[in-house]
C-alpha positions as a printed Julia matrix, in Angstrom:
272×3 Matrix{Float64}:
  10.62   50.16   47.3
  14.32   50.9    47.63
  15.11   47.18   48.21
  13.4    46.31   44.93
  15.41   48.94   43.07
  18.64   47.66   44.61
  17.95   44.03   43.63
  16.82   45.04   40.15
  20.27   46.5    39.53
  22.0    43.28   40.63
  23.89   41.54   37.82
  21.92   38.27   38.36
  18.52   39.95   38.12
  18.35   39.58   34.34
  18.98   35.84   34.53
  16.34   35.5    37.22
  13.75   37.26   35.05
  14.55   34.99   32.07
  14.3    31.89   34.29
  10.94   32.96   35.7
   9.7    33.62   32.17
  10.7    30.14   31.01
   9.02   28.55   34.01
   5.87   30.53   33.3
   5.83   29.44   29.66
   6.33   25.81   30.69
   3.5    25.9    33.22
   1.17   27.57   30.72
   1.99   25.0    28.0
   1.42   22.1    30.38
  -1.95   23.51   31.36
  -3.06   24.03   27.76
  -1.93   20.62   26.48
  -3.06   18.73   29.55
   0.34   17.12   30.02
  -0.21   16.86   33.72
  -3.63   15.22   33.59
  -3.99   11.49   34.41
  -5.83   10.77   31.13
  -3.03   12.22   29.03
  -0.4    10.3    30.99
  -2.12    6.91   30.53
  -2.37    7.05   26.71
   1.4     7.0    26.04
   1.74    4.0    28.4
  -0.65    1.91   26.26
   1.05    3.1    23.09
   4.46    2.24   24.51
   3.27   -1.28   25.3
   1.98   -1.74   21.76
   5.23   -0.4    20.3
   7.3    -2.68   22.53
   5.31   -5.74   21.46
   5.6    -4.64   17.83
   9.37   -4.37   18.16
   9.49   -7.88   19.6
   7.51   -9.25   16.65
   9.67   -7.26   14.24
  12.9    -8.57   15.77
  11.66  -12.15   15.55
  10.28  -12.05   12.01
  11.63   -9.09   10.03
  14.99   -7.93   11.38
  17.0   -10.6     9.54
  16.3    -8.72    6.29
  15.39   -5.17    7.37
  17.97   -4.86   10.17
  17.6    -4.81   13.96
  16.6    -1.14   13.92
  14.72   -1.33   10.59
  17.54    0.64    9.0
  17.66   -1.72    6.02
  20.29   -4.12    4.71
  21.54   -5.3     1.34
  18.59   -7.71    1.31
  15.72   -5.34    2.12
  15.11   -1.57    2.28
  14.92    0.65    5.33
  11.5     0.96    6.95
  12.23    4.22    8.76
   9.56    6.61    7.53
   7.67    3.87    5.68
   4.7     4.3     8.01
   2.07    2.03    9.5
   0.14    1.83    6.21
   3.06    0.12    4.46
   3.32   -2.48    7.21
  -0.4    -3.14    7.19
  -0.46   -3.56    3.41
   2.55   -5.86    3.17
   1.7    -8.05    6.17
  -2.09   -8.22    5.73
  -1.67   -9.38    2.12
   0.86  -12.04    3.12
   3.64  -10.47    1.06
   5.65  -10.1     4.23
   7.46  -11.74    5.8
   8.89  -13.12    2.56
  10.47  -16.56    2.66
  13.07  -15.6     0.07
  14.23  -12.59   -1.91
  11.95  -12.11   -4.91
   8.88  -13.66   -3.27
   7.71  -10.39   -1.79
   5.43   -9.67   -4.75
   3.32  -12.78   -4.26
   0.09  -12.48   -2.3
  -0.16  -15.27    0.28
  -2.29  -16.1     3.33
  -1.24  -13.85    6.2
   0.45  -15.41    9.23
  -0.25  -12.65   11.79
  -3.57  -11.7    13.35
  -5.04   -8.2    13.38
  -3.59   -7.26   16.76
  -0.08   -8.34   15.84
  -0.2    -6.42   12.57
  -1.31   -3.28   14.42
   1.52   -3.69   16.93
   4.19   -4.0    14.25
   2.64   -1.07   12.4
   2.79    1.01   15.61
   6.47    0.18   16.02
   7.41    1.18   12.47
   5.27    4.32   12.75
   7.2     5.3    15.89
  10.54    5.2    14.07
   9.99    8.0    11.59
   6.32    8.61   10.9
   4.88    8.02    7.45
   1.42    7.2     6.03
  -0.98    5.87    8.65
  -3.59    3.12    8.3
  -6.78    4.71    6.89
  -9.95    4.59    8.97
 -13.33    3.33    7.78
 -14.5     6.75    6.59
 -11.5     7.13    4.28
 -12.19    3.91    2.38
 -15.98    3.93    2.42
 -17.74    3.88   -0.96
 -20.71    5.75    0.48
 -21.2     8.92   -1.53
 -18.29    8.12   -3.86
 -18.45    9.07   -7.55
 -17.96    5.77   -9.42
 -17.9     7.51  -12.82
 -15.09    9.81  -11.76
 -13.37    6.85  -10.14
 -13.38    5.03  -13.48
 -11.82    8.04  -15.2
  -9.14    8.38  -12.53
  -8.44    4.66  -12.59
  -8.15    4.64  -16.39
  -5.71    7.56  -16.26
  -3.52    6.34  -13.4
  -3.95    2.6   -12.88
  -5.33    0.76  -15.92
  -2.03    0.79  -17.83
  -0.62   -1.67  -15.29
  -3.57   -3.28  -13.5
  -5.85   -3.49  -16.57
  -9.13   -1.62  -16.87
 -11.01   -4.08  -14.66
  -8.22   -4.79  -12.16
  -7.2    -8.16  -13.63
  -3.49   -7.29  -13.43
  -0.84   -7.47  -16.12
   2.82   -7.92  -16.97
   5.37   -5.11  -16.61
   8.96   -4.66  -17.76
  11.99   -6.41  -16.23
   9.97   -9.45  -15.23
   7.68   -7.56  -12.85
   3.92   -7.59  -12.88
   0.99   -5.63  -11.52
  -1.16   -7.93   -9.39
  -4.88   -8.43   -9.78
  -7.05   -6.35   -7.49
  -9.93   -8.79   -7.12
  -8.8    -9.85   -3.63
  -7.69   -6.45   -2.35
  -9.77   -4.86    0.38
 -10.64   -1.14    0.2
  -8.09   -0.48    2.97
  -5.34   -2.29    1.06
  -6.12   -0.39   -2.15
  -5.92    2.92   -0.27
  -2.65    1.89    1.41
  -1.14    0.84   -1.92
  -1.85    4.29   -3.35
  -0.33    5.93   -0.28
   2.82    3.8    -0.06
   3.58    2.62   -3.61
   4.56   -1.03   -3.02
   7.03   -2.76   -5.35
   6.97   -1.16   -8.84
   3.92    1.0    -8.11
   4.44    4.78   -7.78
   3.21    6.69   -4.74
  -0.05    8.56   -5.27
   0.07   11.01   -2.38
  -2.81   13.27   -1.42
  -1.28   16.03   -3.54
  -1.59   13.84   -6.65
  -4.81   11.95   -5.91
  -6.89   13.51   -3.15
  -8.46   11.37   -0.39
 -11.89   11.82   -1.99
 -10.55   10.75   -5.37
  -9.01    7.68   -3.74
 -12.46    6.79   -2.43
 -13.86    7.22   -5.94
 -11.23    4.85   -7.35
 -11.91    2.29   -4.62
 -15.63    2.45   -5.37
 -14.96    1.75   -9.05
 -12.52   -1.12   -8.42
 -14.78   -2.89   -5.94
 -17.8    -2.25   -8.16
 -16.29   -4.08  -11.14
 -16.34   -7.33   -9.16
 -20.1    -7.53   -9.26
 -20.45   -6.65  -12.94
 -21.36   -9.46  -15.37
 -18.59  -10.85  -17.54
 -19.3    -9.66  -21.08
 -16.78  -12.13  -22.48
 -18.74  -15.13  -21.28
 -16.98  -18.46  -20.83
 -13.99  -17.59  -23.04
 -13.17  -14.18  -21.57
  -9.46  -15.06  -21.17
  -9.32  -13.48  -17.74
 -10.84  -10.19  -18.9
  -7.39   -8.81  -19.56
  -8.28   -6.91  -22.71
  -7.88   -6.97  -26.51
  -4.17   -7.87  -26.58
  -4.67  -11.34  -25.15
  -7.9   -11.83  -27.07
  -6.21  -10.79  -30.32
  -3.25  -13.09  -29.67
  -5.55  -16.03  -29.01
  -7.56  -15.3   -32.13
  -4.37  -15.01  -34.19
  -2.88  -18.27  -32.92
  -6.12  -20.21  -33.26
  -6.86  -18.72  -36.66
  -3.34  -19.33  -38.03
  -3.36  -22.82  -36.54
  -6.59  -23.71  -38.31
  -5.31  -22.32  -41.6
  -2.06  -24.33  -41.33
  -4.02  -27.51  -40.6
  -6.34  -26.82  -43.53
  -3.38  -26.22  -45.86
  -1.68  -29.44  -44.74
  -4.9   -31.41  -45.27
  -5.38  -29.97  -48.77
  -1.77  -30.71  -49.72
  -2.0   -34.27  -48.4
  -5.27  -34.79  -50.28
  -3.72  -33.66  -53.58
  -0.75  -36.0   -53.15
  -3.12  -38.9   -52.65
  -5.08  -37.96  -55.78
  -1.88  -37.82  -57.84
  -0.79  -41.24  -56.62
  -4.14  -42.67  -57.58
  -3.91  -41.11  -61.05
  -0.41  -42.5   -61.52
C-alpha cells in the first residue's frame, strides 16, 4: 500500500482524480441518454436532412427578404426564434412567400406541398426554437367546451374578427381576416405566433385547452344557419346593418321629398 500512498501525494494526483471523475460522469450520461445507441444516432441524421432541404427552399424563396441566415432585413423581420408554427401558418395560408411588400396579409393558394412546408419549418425551428406545429390532439374539438370557447372568443377575438369570424377593419389600413377558411391548426398557430397585427396568446394567457375551446366555437359557427337570411351583409354585425339601413332610409326620404317638391311645382304651373 506504500506505492499508493506515494502516488497519492504526487502533485498530479489531484488532476488525475478530477479527470477520472469527468470521464465517469460522461460515460454515465451517455448510458442514461442513449447517446451511443444506433437508434439515437439515426434520428439526428434524418432531421439534419430535413433541415438541409428546408434551408435550400428558404434560400431559394425567402432569403431575398428575410436574409440568407433568416436574420431579417429592412424588408422583412428576423425569423430566428419565430418557430415552426409561424412558418406553417404563413406558408400554408399562402401569405408567404409574398410577391411584394404589403401583400403578406392576403390569403392565397399555397405554392408548397406539405413536405416542403415541414422542411422549411424544421429549418427555422433549428435556428432558435419557438412555437412548434400543434399535433392533432391539440386542435381536436373532441371534448371541447363550445360555450366557454364562445366566451373566450368574445373577450379576446371578436373585437377584431367579429363575433362569427367574418373579419373586420382595423386602424392604419389593416384588417383582421375572416376565419371561415382557417383550419383548426392554423387558428391554433395564429394564437401562438400572433401574425401581422394580431397579439400573441401564449399558453400563459390562453391555455391549450382554452385554445381548443375557441377552435371548437369558431369551426362550429360555420354550420350554423344564417339568421340574417339573404340580406345578412356578410354577418358582420349591427354597424354595417345600421349603416345600410341609414343610407337606404335617407335615400328613400330624399327621393320622396324631391318627388313631392316636383309635384307641387307642376301643380303651381297648372294653376298659373
